[in-house]
FIZA-534770 format. One record per residue (C-alpha): residue number from 1; residue in three letters; z, x, y. Coordinates in pm, 1 decimal, padded with zeros to 6 digits. Layout:
! residues N
+------+------+----------+----------+----------+
| resi | resn |        w |        u |        v |
+------+------+----------+----------+----------+
|  NUM |  ALA |        Z |        X |        Y |
...
+------+------+----------+----------+----------+
***
This chain:
! residues 286
+------+------+----------+----------+----------+
| resi | resn |        w |        u |        v |
+------+------+----------+----------+----------+
|    1 |  UNK | -00005.9 |  00529.5 | -01355.6 |
|    2 |  UNK | -00160.9 |  00145.0 | -01456.2 |
|    3 |  UNK | -00335.9 |  00076.7 | -01207.9 |
|    4 |  UNK | -00256.4 | -00265.4 | -00940.2 |
|    5 |  UNK | -00398.8 | -00565.0 | -01011.5 |
|    6 |  UNK | -00607.1 | -00657.9 | -00730.3 |
|    7 |  UNK | -00771.6 | -00259.1 | -00778.2 |
|    8 |  UNK | -01058.9 | -00413.3 | -00955.8 |
|    9 |  UNK | -01375.8 | -00237.7 | -01064.4 |
|   10 |  UNK | -01555.9 | -00452.0 | -00796.1 |
|   11 |  UNK | -01298.1 | -00466.4 | -00539.8 |
|   12 |  UNK | -01291.2 | -00106.6 | -00567.5 |
|   13 |  UNK | -01692.9 | -00067.8 | -00572.2 |
|   14 |  UNK | -01722.4 | -00289.3 | -00255.9 |
|   15 |  UNK | -01521.0 | -00064.9 | -00071.9 |
|   16 |  UNK | -01681.3 |  00240.8 | -00225.6 |
|   17 |  UNK | -02036.1 |  00096.7 | -00120.2 |
|   18 |  UNK | -01917.8 | -00034.3 |  00237.4 |
|   19 |  UNK | -01768.7 |  00324.6 |  00324.1 |
|   20 |  UNK | -02051.8 |  00529.8 |  00218.2 |
|   21 |  UNK | -02295.7 |  00319.4 |  00394.8 |
|   22 |  UNK | -02067.5 |  00368.3 |  00716.7 |
|   23 |  UNK | -02091.5 |  00720.4 |  00693.4 |
|   24 |  UNK | -02505.4 |  00814.1 |  00517.3 |
|   25 |  UNK | -02683.8 |  00522.0 |  00679.4 |
|   26 |  UNK | -03051.0 |  00672.5 |  00653.3 |
|   27 |  UNK | -02952.7 |  00991.4 |  00519.8 |
|   28 |  UNK | -02697.5 |  01296.7 |  00509.1 |
|   29 |  UNK | -02952.3 |  01488.1 |  00696.7 |
|   30 |  UNK | -02778.8 |  01797.7 |  00717.7 |
|   31 |  UNK | -02760.5 |  01857.6 |  00345.6 |
|   32 |  UNK | -03079.6 |  01684.0 |  00290.1 |
|   33 |  UNK | -03244.6 |  01944.6 |  00478.0 |
|   34 |  UNK | -03060.6 |  02265.9 |  00335.2 |
|   35 |  UNK | -02928.9 |  02179.8 | -00026.5 |
|   36 |  UNK | -03219.1 |  02176.1 | -00320.2 |
|   37 |  UNK | -03183.6 |  01909.0 | -00486.7 |
|   38 |  UNK | -03129.3 |  02044.1 | -00849.0 |
|   39 |  UNK | -02894.0 |  02329.2 | -00755.6 |
|   40 |  UNK | -02559.2 |  02233.4 | -00899.6 |
|   41 |  UNK | -02198.1 |  02327.1 | -00757.0 |
|   42 |  UNK | -01803.0 |  02327.6 | -00779.5 |
|   43 |  UNK | -01575.5 |  02203.8 | -00534.2 |
|   44 |  UNK | -01226.5 |  02253.5 | -00584.6 |
|   45 |  UNK | -00952.9 |  01976.1 | -00423.3 |
|   46 |  UNK | -00700.0 |  02233.5 | -00270.0 |
|   47 |  UNK | -00354.8 |  02125.3 | -00156.2 |
|   48 |  UNK | -00269.9 |  02261.2 |  00185.2 |
|   49 |  UNK |  00053.6 |  02052.5 |  00244.9 |
|   50 |  UNK |  00327.4 |  01916.3 |  00005.6 |
|   51 |  UNK |  00286.2 |  01618.5 | -00027.0 |
|   52 |  UNK |  00338.2 |  01334.9 | -00339.1 |
|   53 |  UNK | -00109.4 |  01338.4 | -00430.9 |
|   54 |  UNK | -00196.5 |  00963.6 | -00457.7 |
|   55 |  UNK | -00627.2 |  00898.7 | -00468.5 |
|   56 |  UNK | -00677.9 |  01118.4 | -00726.5 |
|   57 |  UNK | -00804.8 |  00841.5 | -01012.5 |
|   58 |  UNK | -00985.3 |  00651.0 | -00668.1 |
|   59 |  UNK | -01153.7 |  00978.7 | -00581.8 |
|   60 |  UNK | -01275.7 |  01028.7 | -00965.8 |
|   61 |  UNK | -01433.0 |  00624.9 | -00861.8 |
|   62 |  UNK | -01617.9 |  00747.3 | -00589.3 |
|   63 |  UNK | -01792.8 |  01036.3 | -00725.4 |
|   64 |  UNK | -01878.4 |  00866.0 | -01044.4 |
|   65 |  UNK | -01993.9 |  00543.8 | -00785.8 |
|   66 |  UNK | -02196.9 |  00801.5 | -00596.9 |
|   67 |  UNK | -02338.9 |  00965.5 | -00905.3 |
|   68 |  UNK | -02248.2 |  00875.6 | -01235.7 |
|   69 |  UNK | -02340.2 |  01263.1 | -01359.7 |
|   70 |  UNK | -02021.1 |  01444.7 | -01172.6 |
|   71 |  UNK | -01790.4 |  01503.5 | -01373.8 |
|   72 |  UNK | -01376.4 |  01599.6 | -01280.9 |
|   73 |  UNK | -01162.4 |  01790.4 | -01403.2 |
|   74 |  UNK | -00817.8 |  01668.4 | -01299.9 |
|   75 |  UNK | -00486.7 |  01915.9 | -01283.1 |
|   76 |  UNK | -00237.5 |  01690.3 | -01059.8 |
|   77 |  UNK | -00188.7 |  01352.2 | -01099.4 |
|   78 |  UNK | -00190.1 |  01089.7 | -00872.6 |
|   79 |  UNK |  00227.1 |  01031.5 | -00823.0 |
|   80 |  UNK |  00314.4 |  01423.9 | -00907.8 |
|   81 |  UNK |  00437.7 |  01675.9 | -00571.0 |
|   82 |  UNK |  00152.7 |  01869.2 | -00516.0 |
|   83 |  UNK |  00267.1 |  02210.0 | -00303.7 |
|   84 |  UNK |  00086.6 |  02398.4 | -00108.5 |
|   85 |  UNK | -00185.5 |  02653.2 | -00270.9 |
|   86 |  UNK | -00226.5 |  02436.4 | -00546.3 |
|   87 |  UNK | -00576.7 |  02270.8 | -00627.2 |
|   88 |  UNK | -00564.3 |  01960.1 | -00756.0 |
|   89 |  UNK | -00914.0 |  01910.3 | -00913.2 |
|   90 |  UNK | -01279.1 |  02088.0 | -00910.9 |
|   91 |  UNK | -01524.3 |  01878.4 | -00959.2 |
|   92 |  UNK | -01862.3 |  01998.6 | -01112.7 |
|   93 |  UNK | -02224.5 |  01834.9 | -01013.2 |
|   94 |  UNK | -02564.7 |  01834.0 | -00806.8 |
|   95 |  UNK | -02410.9 |  02064.5 | -00440.3 |
|   96 |  UNK | -02605.7 |  01753.1 | -00270.3 |
|   97 |  UNK | -02376.8 |  01481.8 | -00424.6 |
|   98 |  UNK | -02024.7 |  01702.1 | -00341.2 |
|   99 |  UNK | -02132.4 |  01701.4 |  00001.9 |
|  100 |  UNK | -02195.5 |  01347.0 |  00037.8 |
|  101 |  UNK | -01874.9 |  01251.7 | -00108.5 |
|  102 |  UNK | -01633.2 |  01507.9 |  00072.0 |
|  103 |  UNK | -01560.5 |  01363.5 |  00355.3 |
|  104 |  UNK | -01515.2 |  01001.6 |  00170.5 |
|  105 |  UNK | -01260.8 |  01127.0 | -00065.4 |
|  106 |  UNK | -01097.0 |  01324.3 |  00200.3 |
|  107 |  UNK | -01038.4 |  01099.1 |  00416.8 |
|  108 |  UNK | -00882.0 |  00861.9 |  00141.7 |
|  109 |  UNK | -00679.2 |  01091.8 | -00023.9 |
|  110 |  UNK | -00471.2 |  01195.6 |  00244.7 |
|  111 |  UNK | -00392.1 |  00875.7 |  00412.6 |
|  112 |  UNK | -00319.6 |  00802.3 |  00092.3 |
|  113 |  UNK | -00077.7 |  01117.0 |  00011.7 |
|  114 |  UNK |  00101.9 |  01049.7 |  00319.3 |
|  115 |  UNK |  00190.5 |  00693.3 |  00271.9 |
|  116 |  UNK |  00252.5 |  00776.7 | -00123.3 |
|  117 |  UNK |  00479.2 |  01096.0 |  00056.3 |
|  118 |  UNK |  00645.3 |  00884.6 |  00300.8 |
|  119 |  UNK |  00679.5 |  00579.2 |  00030.3 |
|  120 |  UNK |  00883.0 |  00806.8 | -00185.0 |
|  121 |  UNK |  01093.4 |  00939.7 |  00045.4 |
|  122 |  UNK |  01211.7 |  00597.2 |  00128.5 |
|  123 |  UNK |  01241.8 |  00444.9 | -00227.9 |
|  124 |  UNK |  01444.0 |  00765.3 | -00292.6 |
|  125 |  UNK |  01740.1 |  00621.4 | -00051.8 |
|  126 |  UNK |  01789.0 |  00337.7 | -00256.7 |
|  127 |  UNK |  01851.8 |  00496.0 | -00596.0 |
|  128 |  UNK |  02119.1 |  00428.8 | -00720.1 |
|  129 |  UNK |  02086.8 |  00008.5 | -00544.1 |
|  130 |  UNK |  01915.5 | -00295.4 | -00691.1 |
|  131 |  UNK |  01665.6 | -00306.3 | -00360.4 |
|  132 |  UNK |  01334.0 | -00220.5 | -00415.0 |
|  133 |  UNK |  01133.0 | -00128.1 | -00103.8 |
|  134 |  UNK |  00776.3 | -00344.2 | -00011.3 |
|  135 |  UNK |  00518.6 | -00280.4 |  00170.7 |
|  136 |  UNK |  00341.7 | -00531.2 |  00456.6 |
|  137 |  UNK |  00037.2 | -00611.4 |  00567.1 |
|  138 |  UNK |  00068.0 | -00424.6 |  00823.8 |
|  139 |  UNK | -00239.1 | -00241.4 |  00702.3 |
|  140 |  UNK | -00598.3 | -00053.1 |  00822.3 |
|  141 |  UNK | -00863.5 | -00324.9 |  00839.7 |
|  142 |  UNK | -01070.7 | -00256.1 |  00532.9 |
|  143 |  UNK | -00894.7 |  00016.7 |  00340.8 |
|  144 |  UNK | -00569.9 | -00186.0 |  00271.2 |
|  145 |  UNK | -00671.4 | -00178.4 | -00101.9 |
|  146 |  UNK | -00593.5 |  00210.4 | -00034.5 |
|  147 |  UNK | -00277.1 |  00169.0 |  00145.7 |
|  148 |  UNK | -00134.7 | -00029.2 | -00060.5 |
|  149 |  UNK | -00251.3 |  00145.3 | -00317.1 |
|  150 |  UNK | -00093.9 |  00430.3 | -00258.9 |
|  151 |  UNK |  00260.5 |  00287.8 | -00168.1 |
|  152 |  UNK |  00269.6 |  00166.5 | -00533.4 |
|  153 |  UNK |  00239.1 |  00557.0 | -00633.0 |
|  154 |  UNK |  00481.6 |  00672.9 | -00423.4 |
|  155 |  UNK |  00717.2 |  00472.5 | -00589.0 |
|  156 |  UNK |  00757.2 |  00184.8 | -00417.5 |
|  157 |  UNK |  00654.7 | -00243.7 | -00484.5 |
|  158 |  UNK |  00402.8 | -00425.9 | -00319.7 |
|  159 |  UNK |  00411.1 | -00768.5 | -00108.7 |
|  160 |  UNK |  00200.3 | -01016.9 | -00126.6 |
|  161 |  UNK | -00172.3 | -00839.8 | -00112.7 |
|  162 |  UNK | -00309.0 | -01093.6 |  00163.2 |
|  163 |  UNK | -00229.7 | -01455.0 |  00286.9 |
|  164 |  UNK | -00396.4 | -01598.0 | -00058.9 |
|  165 |  UNK | -00131.9 | -01506.2 | -00317.5 |
|  166 |  UNK |  00200.8 | -01592.8 | -00144.9 |
|  167 |  UNK |  00361.1 | -01862.5 |  00105.2 |
|  168 |  UNK |  00535.0 | -01719.1 |  00403.9 |
|  169 |  UNK |  00663.5 | -01971.4 |  00691.8 |
|  170 |  UNK |  00679.8 | -01700.4 |  01004.6 |
|  171 |  UNK |  00826.5 | -01763.7 |  01336.2 |
|  172 |  UNK |  00517.5 | -01896.3 |  01429.8 |
|  173 |  UNK |  00489.8 | -02187.1 |  01166.3 |
|  174 |  UNK |  00794.2 | -02259.7 |  01206.0 |
|  175 |  UNK |  00730.0 | -02291.3 |  01563.3 |
|  176 |  UNK |  00445.6 | -02491.7 |  01523.0 |
|  177 |  UNK |  00502.3 | -02761.3 |  01243.7 |
|  178 |  UNK |  00878.8 | -02792.3 |  01367.1 |
|  179 |  UNK |  01089.6 | -02754.9 |  01153.3 |
|  180 |  UNK |  01159.7 | -02513.1 |  00806.3 |
|  181 |  UNK |  01315.8 | -02827.4 |  00663.3 |
|  182 |  UNK |  00948.5 | -03018.6 |  00706.6 |
|  183 |  UNK |  00789.5 | -02671.1 |  00645.1 |
|  184 |  UNK |  00885.1 | -02552.5 |  00339.9 |
|  185 |  UNK |  00849.2 | -02958.5 |  00214.3 |
|  186 |  UNK |  00505.8 | -02972.6 |  00327.2 |
|  187 |  UNK |  00424.2 | -02622.5 |  00137.4 |
|  188 |  UNK |  00548.5 | -02741.5 | -00158.3 |
|  189 |  UNK |  00396.6 | -03064.2 | -00156.2 |
|  190 |  UNK |  00028.3 | -02826.1 | -00057.0 |
|  191 |  UNK |  00128.1 | -02622.7 | -00426.3 |
|  192 |  UNK |  00187.3 | -02866.3 | -00630.6 |
|  193 |  UNK | -00181.2 | -03129.4 | -00497.0 |
|  194 |  UNK | -00342.9 | -02807.4 | -00508.8 |
|  195 |  UNK | -00194.0 | -02669.5 | -00846.2 |
|  196 |  UNK | -00127.3 | -02323.8 | -00713.7 |
|  197 |  UNK |  00113.1 | -02069.3 | -00869.2 |
|  198 |  UNK |  00283.0 | -01983.3 | -00510.3 |
|  199 |  UNK |  00595.1 | -01860.7 | -00404.6 |
|  200 |  UNK |  00726.3 | -02015.7 | -00098.5 |
|  201 |  UNK |  00906.8 | -01706.4 |  00146.8 |
|  202 |  UNK |  01088.6 | -01879.4 |  00521.0 |
|  203 |  UNK |  01112.5 | -01625.0 |  00737.0 |
|  204 |  UNK |  01451.9 | -01634.7 |  00982.8 |
|  205 |  UNK |  01643.1 | -01567.9 |  01224.2 |
|  206 |  UNK |  02004.4 | -01666.8 |  01224.5 |
|  207 |  UNK |  02252.1 | -01772.8 |  00980.6 |
|  208 |  UNK |  02119.8 | -02161.0 |  01045.9 |
|  209 |  UNK |  01814.9 | -02111.1 |  00953.7 |
|  210 |  UNK |  01915.8 | -01939.8 |  00625.2 |
|  211 |  UNK |  02103.4 | -02206.6 |  00517.7 |
|  212 |  UNK |  01845.5 | -02458.1 |  00612.9 |
|  213 |  UNK |  01602.9 | -02239.9 |  00385.3 |
|  214 |  UNK |  01852.9 | -02248.3 |  00150.6 |
|  215 |  UNK |  01884.9 | -02594.4 |  00161.6 |
|  216 |  UNK |  01508.6 | -02700.9 |  00195.4 |
|  217 |  UNK |  01498.8 | -02464.1 | -00188.6 |
|  218 |  UNK |  01244.2 | -02121.4 | -00075.6 |
|  219 |  UNK |  01209.5 | -01890.7 | -00311.9 |
|  220 |  UNK |  01289.7 | -01608.2 | -00078.4 |
|  221 |  UNK |  01477.4 | -01602.6 |  00249.5 |
|  222 |  UNK |  01337.9 | -01352.2 |  00480.1 |
|  223 |  UNK |  01630.4 | -01213.1 |  00709.9 |
|  224 |  UNK |  01397.5 | -01076.4 |  01041.2 |
|  225 |  UNK |  01587.3 | -00843.6 |  01270.4 |
|  226 |  UNK |  01891.2 | -00937.5 |  01173.9 |
|  227 |  UNK |  02199.1 | -00648.7 |  01212.4 |
|  228 |  UNK |  02360.5 | -00554.3 |  00841.6 |
|  229 |  UNK |  02694.2 | -00767.8 |  00941.2 |
|  230 |  UNK |  02468.4 | -01064.7 |  00955.5 |
|  231 |  UNK |  02269.6 | -00977.5 |  00679.5 |
|  232 |  UNK |  02572.7 | -00969.2 |  00457.8 |
|  233 |  UNK |  02679.3 | -01306.2 |  00545.6 |
|  234 |  UNK |  02336.0 | -01400.1 |  00511.5 |
|  235 |  UNK |  02297.7 | -01255.9 |  00147.0 |
|  236 |  UNK |  02653.9 | -01381.1 |  00108.1 |
|  237 |  UNK |  02560.0 | -01745.7 |  00197.5 |
|  238 |  UNK |  02268.6 | -01775.6 | -00054.6 |
|  239 |  UNK |  02516.3 | -01618.2 | -00304.0 |
|  240 |  UNK |  02237.0 | -01554.4 | -00518.7 |
|  241 |  UNK |  02050.9 | -01868.6 | -00505.7 |
|  242 |  UNK |  01705.0 | -01723.5 | -00453.2 |
|  243 |  UNK |  01566.5 | -01344.1 | -00355.3 |
|  244 |  UNK |  01669.4 | -01187.8 | -00023.1 |
|  245 |  UNK |  01448.1 | -00958.0 |  00176.3 |
|  246 |  UNK |  01586.4 | -00771.1 |  00512.1 |
|  247 |  UNK |  01270.8 | -00717.9 |  00724.8 |
|  248 |  UNK |  01183.1 | -00590.8 |  01084.9 |
|  249 |  UNK |  01327.5 | -00309.6 |  01265.9 |
|  250 |  UNK |  01376.2 | -00115.3 |  00941.1 |
|  251 |  UNK |  01431.5 |  00234.1 |  00987.3 |
|  252 |  UNK |  01461.2 |  00517.2 |  00681.2 |
|  253 |  UNK |  01831.6 |  00575.0 |  00777.1 |
|  254 |  UNK |  01909.4 |  00192.9 |  00750.5 |
|  255 |  UNK |  01817.8 |  00192.5 |  00457.5 |
|  256 |  UNK |  02161.0 |  00245.8 |  00224.7 |
|  257 |  UNK |  02325.9 |  00026.3 |  00490.6 |
|  258 |  UNK |  02096.5 | -00237.5 |  00441.7 |
|  259 |  UNK |  02068.7 | -00227.1 |  00061.4 |
|  260 |  UNK |  02402.6 | -00240.8 |  00054.2 |
|  261 |  UNK |  02419.8 | -00583.0 |  00183.5 |
|  262 |  UNK |  02298.5 | -00719.1 | -00137.8 |
|  263 |  UNK |  01919.2 | -00771.4 |  00008.9 |
|  264 |  UNK |  01679.9 | -00805.6 | -00284.1 |
|  265 |  UNK |  01442.8 | -00638.9 | -00122.6 |
|  266 |  UNK |  01413.4 | -00485.3 |  00191.7 |
|  267 |  UNK |  00990.8 | -00480.4 |  00335.8 |
|  268 |  UNK |  00894.6 | -00213.7 |  00612.0 |
|  269 |  UNK |  00603.0 | -00196.7 |  00765.8 |
|  270 |  UNK |  00623.4 |  00196.6 |  00837.1 |
|  271 |  UNK |  00488.2 |  00261.2 |  00526.2 |
|  272 |  UNK |  00208.7 |  00209.6 |  00604.9 |
|  273 |  UNK |  00125.7 |  00252.1 |  00926.4 |
|  274 |  UNK |  00349.7 |  00530.6 |  01038.8 |
|  275 |  UNK |  00266.8 |  00767.9 |  00781.1 |
|  276 |  UNK |  00118.9 |  01107.5 |  00855.8 |
|  277 |  UNK | -00190.1 |  01227.0 |  00683.9 |
|  278 |  UNK | -00120.4 |  01473.6 |  00426.5 |
|  279 |  UNK | -00365.2 |  01822.2 |  00484.5 |
|  280 |  UNK | -00635.9 |  01864.4 |  00221.3 |
|  281 |  UNK | -00970.9 |  01987.1 |  00179.5 |
|  282 |  UNK | -01255.5 |  02035.6 | -00061.0 |
|  283 |  UNK | -01354.6 |  02430.9 | -00112.0 |
|  284 |  UNK | -01670.5 |  02514.1 | -00252.6 |
|  285 |  UNK | -01608.6 |  02741.2 | -00534.2 |
|  286 |  UNK | -01751.6 |  03054.9 | -00533.5 |
+------+------+----------+----------+----------+
***
């Protein structure tokens, strides 16, 4: 699949460099003391838990960023189902390079595969509806690039990546500012003055706020922590005049009922903060 726009080579190299520095510091002394510098070996990525695999492309980038001579033969691609006992890929190269990149590759792939698996499961419950499943900014600091990429691999849709690529006026913005009407007007003036191309989303807590946000001409209205009957009324009020997003306390069992209200999007922090890591290991090929 095509990499999301935020997974630029620059961003990935910065992430990989920082992660390797954190782990290796002044040297992997276990490897340096026991493994000859010229020893060539292979290792296989062994799947030990059924999952939707994610992080394969990232693993290739990690290996080759560390050692350009490493080679990866891929058998299972990102987004494909993997079963216990499957071999996702075989990496070949210097044994020292394999050992020094092993943990970073596994940390990324185990976490990403867990998120992709959960996202795939949730997204499958929206089949037959027009509602799209979104992630949130509830991600692990300095690991967002991997977690949001995993959501995309699992079939979900990325919400804004950070604070810079969309204006979202949440409850605290509104409470600090004074009103939805005033906040949206100021946001629109800000976008125009600074010549930005940003959508404006407004979080609403009740139907009166939905009406106010609609009148203020927000691009998207978030229906925060509303029950399904209230969401349905909100969607009827919006009547396609802008996008709508259900958020707050969404569970897997609620997805079909929430989608039945006609909301454009459902966002769920659980996709990234509550996913179980998948069991994968990198084993020497003997």
